[in-house]
N, C-alpha and C positions, 0 to 999 in steps of 0.2 A: 319203184315204188316209195324208194327213198325219197327221191325229189318230188314227189306228190306229198308225203307227210311234211315235208318243209314248207311247199306252198300252202297247204291248209294251215299252218301255224303262223304263217306270216299273213295271212288272210286277216286274222284277228289276233294280233300280238297281245294285246291286253288281256285276253284269255287266257294266253300261253304263260305270260307272266304272273298272273295270280295262281295259276297251278303250279308254276314253278316254284313260287313262295311259300304255298302249301304244303307242298311236298318236301322244302327244304327244311321247314321249321318241323316238321313230322319228324323227318329223318334225324334232324340235329336233336331231338328229343329223345328219340330212342337211342342214338350214340350217346349221349351224355348219360342216360341211366344205364346204359352197359357198361362204360367206364365206371361209373360210381360203383357198381356192382363188383367188376374186377378189380378196383382199387381196396373196397373194404375187404374183398377174400383176400388180397394180399397182405393188408394190414394186419387182418386178424392172425395170421400165423408169419408174421414179418420176422420175428426172434427166432423162430423155430427154423425158419426156411434159411436164414443165414447162419447160423451156428453150425458150425463144424462137427457133426457127431452121426453117431450112425443109430442108436437106440438111446430114447429119454425115459428115464424113470421117475414117477411121482406118486403120491400118495393113494392109498385106497379110494375109491370111488370118486375120481377125478372127474370132473365135468368141464372146467373152462381153465385156459391155460393162464389167462390175466388175473385169476383170484384163486390162486393155489392153495392146497393145505400143507402145513409144517410136515416134513418127511423126517422118520426117524434118523437121527443121525448114524446109527448103526448100519443104515442102509448105503451108506458112501463105501465104508470098510469092507461090506460084502460083496458091493460090486467090483472094487479093486480085486478082489482075492477070486474071482471067477474065472475060471479057464477061459481062455480066448479073448479076455478083454485087456485092452492094450493101455488103456487109461479110463479115468472115470473123475470128472470135474463136477463141481456142485454150482448151483445159480438160485438166485433169491430175485422174486418179482414182489417189491414192496411199494405201497402208497404211504406218501408223507405229502406234509405241506411245507412247500417252498414261499418263504417271506419277502415278500415285495417291498422296494424301497418306501412305499406311501403306507406301511404298516399291514397290510391287508395279505392275504395267503392264497395260494394257488396250490391246487392238488397236482403232486407230479407222480408219475410211473418210475419205479427205480429199479434198473437191472443190474445186480448185484452180480458179480462173476471172479472168478480166480484169475486175476491178473498175471500171475506167474504161469499159468499154463494156458491163458490166452483163448480158452474155451469159451465163447459167449462173449466176444469182444465186441465193439461197434467194427462196423464194416467200412464204413465211407466217414471218415473224418476229414476235413477241411483244414484244420489247424490243430495243433497239439501233436501231443503222443499218448496211444493207450497204457504204454508203461507208466506215465504219469500218474493214473488213476489208483496206484497204490499209495500215494500219498495221503495223509489222513485230511479228509472232508474233501478230496477233490472229485470234480463231476465234469460230466460234458453237459451241454446245451445244443440242441438241433437247430437248423436255420428255420425250421417249418413252425418251432415253437416260440422263438426268439419273443416276439411282439406279447405273447401272453405273460412274458417273465420280463416285461419292462426293456427288453432288448439285452439282457445279458450277455456280457461278451467276456472272452478270456480274459481273467483277472478280477473278474466282478466278483465280490463276495456276498454270502448272504446268510441264512441261516434253514436247514430242513430240518423238520421234528426237533427245533430247538438247540439243533447240533449246528457247529459252524461248519462250511462250505466253500468251496471255491470254484470257481470253472476254470478248468486247465484245456478245454476242448472243445471244437465245435464239429457237430455231426452234420449230415445233409439227407434228407429225405427219410429219416427213420421215426414213422409214427406209430401211435398206437391206434386201436381200432375206435376206444372213447372218445378220444382228442385230447385226452390229458398230455402234457408235454412228457416226453419219454427222456431219461439221462441214464448214463451209464457210470458205475464206478465199481470199486474192490468189494469183495464181500464185506470185510469188515467194516467199511462206510456203511454200505447198506443197512447191515444190523444196528449200526449207532442211528441211523435216520429214521429207522422203523422202531427203534427200541425192543430188537431182539435178543434170544441168548446168543452167546458167543459161539454156537454150535449150529444154530439155526440154518435150515436149508430148505427150499421147496421143490429143486428137480437136482437128478444127478444125469450128466451127460455122458453116454458110453462111446468111445471108439473102440472098435475091435481091431484084433490082429488079422494082417491079410490072409493069413491062411486059416482064420478062424472058420467055424461052421455057423453062420449067423443064425440058423434057425434053433440049434442046439443051444447057443450062448443067449438067445432071446428066451428060450423055455427056461434055462435055468435062473436068470434074472427074475422070470415071472414066478419062481418058485418062492422067491424071498418075502419073508413074511411083512405085512405093513405095507406093501408096495404093489406097483403095476408098471408093468415095463411096454414098450411101444416103439415100432420102427420109427425112423425120421417121418416117414412119408405118412404113416397112421396118424402121429401126432399132430402132423401138420392138418390133415384132415379133420381131424376132431375140433380143434381151435376154429377151423373156419365152418364147421357145421354148426358149431354152438352159436356163433354169432350172426351168420346169415340164414340160417333155418330155426333153429330154437327160438331166437328173438323175431322172426318174421320179417327182419330186414331183407332177406334174399327175394321172397317171394311177393314182397311189396315194391322193389325195384324192378323185377321181372315183369311184373304186371304193368308199371308204368311204360316200360320199354315197348311193350304189347300193344299198349293204348295208342303209343306214338305211330306204331307201325300201322295199325288200323285207321288211323287218323289219314295217313299218308295213303292207303288203299281208296277210302271214301273220298278224299279230295281228287286224286288221280282220275279214278273210276268215273265220279261225275262229269268231270271236264271234259273226259274223252266220250263220255257217252252223248253228251250235249252236242259236242263238236261232229259226231257221227250222224246223229239225226238230222243238223242243219245240212249236213252234207250227203245223204242218201241219195239223191239223183245223179250226182257224180259218179257214187259208187256202181248206182245201177247202171249208168252209162257204160262204166268199164266193164261191167259183167256182162251188158248185151254187145260188146265189142269183142269178146272174147277172154276176158281175164278171170281167171281163175278164183277160185274161194281161196287161194293159198296166195294170190298176189294180193288182192285186195288185204287180206290178214296182216299180209307183211305191211302194207301202208298203214295201218292202224298201230301195230308193234312198233314202226319206227317212230311215230308221233311219241310214243310211251318211253322210249331210249333216249328220245332228244331231250325229253324233260328228265328224265332220271340221271344222265350224267352229269349235266350243270346242277342238278338238286344236290348230286352227292359232294359235290366240289363245295356249294355252301355250306351244306350241313358238315361238313369238316371245317369250315372257317368258324361255324358255332360252337363245334368243341373245342377249336383252339382258342377262342375267347373264353369260353368257361374254363378250360385248364389254367389259362393265366391269370382268370381274375379270382379263381376258389383254391387254386392249386397252393398258395403260400398259406392257406389259413387251415392246414391240417387234413384238408380232405382231398384225396388222392384219386384224380381221374386218370385211368390206366389203359390207354389205347395206343398202341405203337402203329407205326406206317404199315405193317404188313397186315396188322388185323384189320386197319382201315380200308386198304385195297380190299380185303376179304369183303369186307362191309358191301363195298361197292356193288359186289355181285347182288346183295341181297337188295339192295335199293334197286337197282335194274329188275330185279325179278318181282318186287312189288308192284312195281309200275307196270310191268308186263301181265302180271296178275289182274291188277285193276283195269286191264284194257280190254280181258276176254269178255266182260258184258257187251262191248261194242263189238266184237270179233262174233259173238254168236248171233248178234241183231243183223249183222251185214251178211253172215252166210245162209241164213234164212229169207234174207232178200231175192225178191223174184223181180227181175228187170221191169217186166210188164207192170206190176205194180205202182212203180215209180212214175211212168209215164200216163197212168189212168186220168183222165179229166185234163 
């Protein structure tokens, strides 16, 4: 049956090529949308996921990680005095203006952390050292945002919020969901850039003693006035849920991916069904010679699989091109090799599903009907 499928394909190669291109583009579109969804999801909680801590404390009625409310400074001391807490470190998320060489300004997202305790530091630096961020005005620049900041490099000087700043390190792959350049610096520098009070904080990141009862400590921290406390996984999910669901970005990307899959089903189904109609006589002859419905179904499904596997490879190429083309512009397409291989099963499944209309047509075929007239 597989040999028969190959012969049918080779009988009209242009039809096969057209179907292959249609399925490839549809699968590629679905993969790119899925990659954008995963990438946006990772970017929405990138700081939380890469910060070493067990519990996050924020102000009351917190909604979004990127736009926090100022936290009462007393919360930091109360957290440190809570039984079972090993350490509690403050963090700031500040937006300010980076002055470019031409005089224009660019909004940047500043992560201010306690350099001495290293909780919240950049996790991937190409050059420079995190300890240098304690120097007055010291900041990092990420490779994905250098073009937006006129290719600022180590040693570059500028003004952030009218305060002198100097680039002392380059990070790699640290993006914000909104696309603003993300820079790291010491808490005091972040307060200066944001023109905040000397004790201003947005978050407290808690690390627990190994022997502490997590539930008990979390409950005690939640009893602190003016504050809310969440586990790291809960806080990460909150950040993702806000940007992907509350803004509608997630459903939109999911709908686009589904549309791509639907296009693939329609294209593959139409081509296979047309081919089946043109070869009804051959299928009828096979059934007259004793071939079972299962045998004939195998020939049709084989055609679908012969189209699915090359289409998946071509779709992977389209995904790779998209990753290279837009990956350096702050947008993150996140599909690794393992996920891509799993998606191969979906590509085959889509094509097999598309072949079912042809299968039903042949299964109902009576050999005698083919030879009438």
